[in-house]
N, C-alpha and C positions, 0 to 999 in steps of 0.2 A: 477392596470393598467386597463384602459378602452379598452377592447379587441374589442369592436365595432369600436372605433376610429382607432385602429391598422389595422383592416380589411379594413376600408375605405381608410386609407393612402396607404395600400399595393396594393389594387386593382387599385386605381388611379395612383399609382406609376408605376405599370407595364405598363399601357398604355402610360404614359409619357415617360418611358424608351424606348418603341418601337418607339415613335416619334423621340427621340434622335438617336436611332439606324439607322433610315433612312438616317440621315446625315452621320453617321459613315460608312454606307454601301458604300457611294461614295468614302470615303477615302480608304476603303479596295479594291474597284473595281480598282482604279488607281494603288494601290500598287501591286495587283495581276498581273497587266498587264505590268507595267513599273518599279516596284521596287522603286517608289518615294512616299514619304509621303507627301500628298497634304495638306498644311496648309492654303489653300485658300478656303476650303470647307464651312466654316462659312459665308464668304463673298458671296459665290455663292448662299447660301440659302437666304441671305439678298437681293441679286440682283434679284433672281427669285421672291421673294415676292414683291419687288418694281415693277417688270415687270408686274406681274398680276394686281397689283393695278393700274398701269398707263393705262393698256388697258381697265380697267373698268371706272376709275374716269376721265381720261384725254381724252381717245379716245371714250368712251361711249359704249363699247361693253358689252353685257350681260356676266355675270360671267362664264356661261357654255361654252362660246366661248373664253373668255379672257384667261382662264387657259390653255387650249390646245395650244393656240397660244404662250403663255408665255413659255410653255414647249418646243415647237419647237425652239423658239428664243434662249432659254438658251442652248439647245443642240448645236445649231450652235455657240453660244458664247463660250461654253466650248471647242468645237473642234478648234475654231480659237485661243483660248488661247494657246492650245497645239501647233498649227501650227506656230504662230508668236512669241511666248515667250519661251515655254519649248523646242521646237525643236532646237532653236538656242543655247541651252546649251549642246547639244550633245558633249561628250568628256570632259566636265568639271567635276570637283569633285562633288560627289553627294551632299555634304553639300551646295554647291553653288546653285544647283537646288532647294533644299529644301528652302533655303533662298529666292530664287526668288518667290516661292509660298507664303511665308510669306509676302514678299513685295507686292504681288498682294492683299493679304488679307487686309493689312493696307491701301493700296491705295483705294480699293473699299469701305472700311469702311468710308473713309473720303470724297470721291468724290460723292457718291450717295446721302447721306444726305445733302451735300452741294448743290446738283443740285435740289433735290426734296423738300428740307426743312427739318428741324430737328423734326418737329411736328409728332406725331404718326399718321399713316394713318390707317383708318379702312377698313377692307376687309370683306365683307359679302358673304360667300359662301353657304348660305342657311341652316346652322345648327341652329335648333331651340334652343333658350336659356332656354327653360323650363327644370326644373330639372328632373333627372332620379334616381329612387330609387330601390335598390335591398333589399327588406325588409326595414330595418332601415338604410341601408348604402346608402349614397349619392354618385353618380357617375357623374362626369363631362361629359356631353354628347359630347362636342367638343373633349375632350381628348379620349373618347371611340371610336368615329368615326375615329379620326386621328390615333390612335393606330392600329385599324383594317386595315386601308388603308396602313399604314406603314408595317405591318406584311405581307400583301398580296404582296406588291412591293418587299420586301426583299426575300420572297419565290420565286417570279418570277426571281429575280436576281440569286438565287441559281440554279434554273432550266436553266437559260440562259447559265451558265458556263458548262452545259452538252450538249449544242447545238454545232453545227459545228463551229460557230463564237466564242463561248465561249472557245472551245478547242484550237482554233487558238490563242486567247488572252492569255490563260494559257501557251501555248508554247512560246509565245513572252516573258512572264514573266520569264520562266525557262532559256531560252538561246536565246537572241536576235540574236547573230551571226549565230547560227544554223538555226534559223527561216528564216533569210535572205537567207541562203544557199539553202533552199528548196523552195524558191519562195514566202514566206509569206511577205506581205507588212506590215512591222513592224510599220511604221509611221502611217498608216491608222488605225491599230488596237489600237494604243495608243490614237489617236485622237478620236476614237469611245468611248474608255473608259472615256475620259474626257467629252465627250458629254453626256454619260449616267450618269456620276457622277453629272453633272450640272442639269440633269433632276431630279435625286433623291433629290438634294439639293433644287431645285425649289419647288418640291412637299412638302418637309418639311417646306420650307419658307412660302408657302401658308397656310398649316395647322396651323403652329404656328402664322402666321399673322392673321388668322381668330380668334385665341384664345386670343392673347395679343396685336394685332395691329402690324403694320410694321414700324420699324425704325432701327437705327444702331444696336440696341441691339440684333437683330436676328443673327448678326455675332458672338455673344458670344456662339452660339451653337457649335462652333468649340471646345471649351474646353470639353463639354459633349461628343461630338463625338470622340475626341481623347482618352478620358478615356475609352470609349466603344471599340474603335478599338484596343487599346493597351491591354486591359483586354481580349478581345475575341481572339486576334491574328490578326496581320495586314494582313494576307493572308487567313483569314477564314470568309466567309460570314455566315455560321451557328453560328460561335462564336459570331458574332455581335448580333444575336438574344438573346443568353443566357446572354451576357454581358450587353445588353440594359436593360433586365429585372433586372439584379443585380444592375446596376447603378440607374435605376429608383426607385427601392425599397429602396435602401440605402438613396437616396436623399429625397424621400418622408417621410420615417420614421424619418430621422434626422431632417427634417423641423418640423414635427408634434410633436416629442417627445423631442428633444434636444433644439430646439429654445426657448421654454418657460423657460428652465433652464439656458441657457447661454446668453439669450437676443437677439437671432437672428443671422443670417449670416451663418448658417451651410450649406445651400443649395449651396453656392458658394465654400465651402471648400471640399465637398464630392468628386467631380470629381478630384480635385488636389491630394487629399490623395490617391485615387485609382490609379492614374497615377504613383505616387512615389512608392507606395507599390508594384505594379505590376512589375515595372522596377527593383526594388531591389530583389524581390523574384522569379519572373518568367518572364524574359524580353521578351520572345516570346509569352506570353499570355497563356490563357487556352487551346486554340485549334490551335495555330499557329505552324508552322514547326520550329524546332530548327536547326539553321544553326551553324555549328561548323567549324571554319577555323583553320587549322593547319599550323604552320609556321616552 
């Protein structure tokens, strides 16, 4: 076995996994606040990528200004989704709320490419394409920078949940009725969670868009994000970091080692296998809280 190749795959896989984890962190953020599994997170990443591209290519703004504006717009968009779509589902079975998020995912996946065109859009955020070497190991510079940014944002999200607003959002997740009774504005807390999840998705969409271009396929980040969120625990942000590294490593090693043997396609299978095995063996994930209901 070529251990140099394995090391190269592993290092790049870790940073790729951290970029996936940023999308998953949005899923966990919403679940920690409202108890809802957001299946529209992939489409939010795609929408954020399109927004950043539109502000640069169509409006003509420099990228350093277009990206912050896209983040603000997507925060508002995420909050409005909660206000006018999710909030109307209060009192409905939880499965119907989850199906609504899936419907939003499918709708955005169809509408935006139809509006902007199906061709891949290029987004240049200033990352030099020159190669980076660690000894004889090649490291993708865009992936390295994207992984570091993702790591920093997830760590900020972890710290955020120790702030006053974060404690309020955790209280809303634990018991919405009790939160209402002590004067916490539950709807506002959930709307903020959706806005922050959209910001995380947008950042991931921009980073992935700079790496592979922007088109409908960015929405497929949902599968990777779900695998990470389920493996790490749907209510654990630190678990997202660990699970992101695991999924990134598994995917990268499978692609580099198994693809030549089986003829390709393992990248798309790894996340699905992780989801199935986690649900069968440890449904609450590596670091999630185990909820036991007695009847």
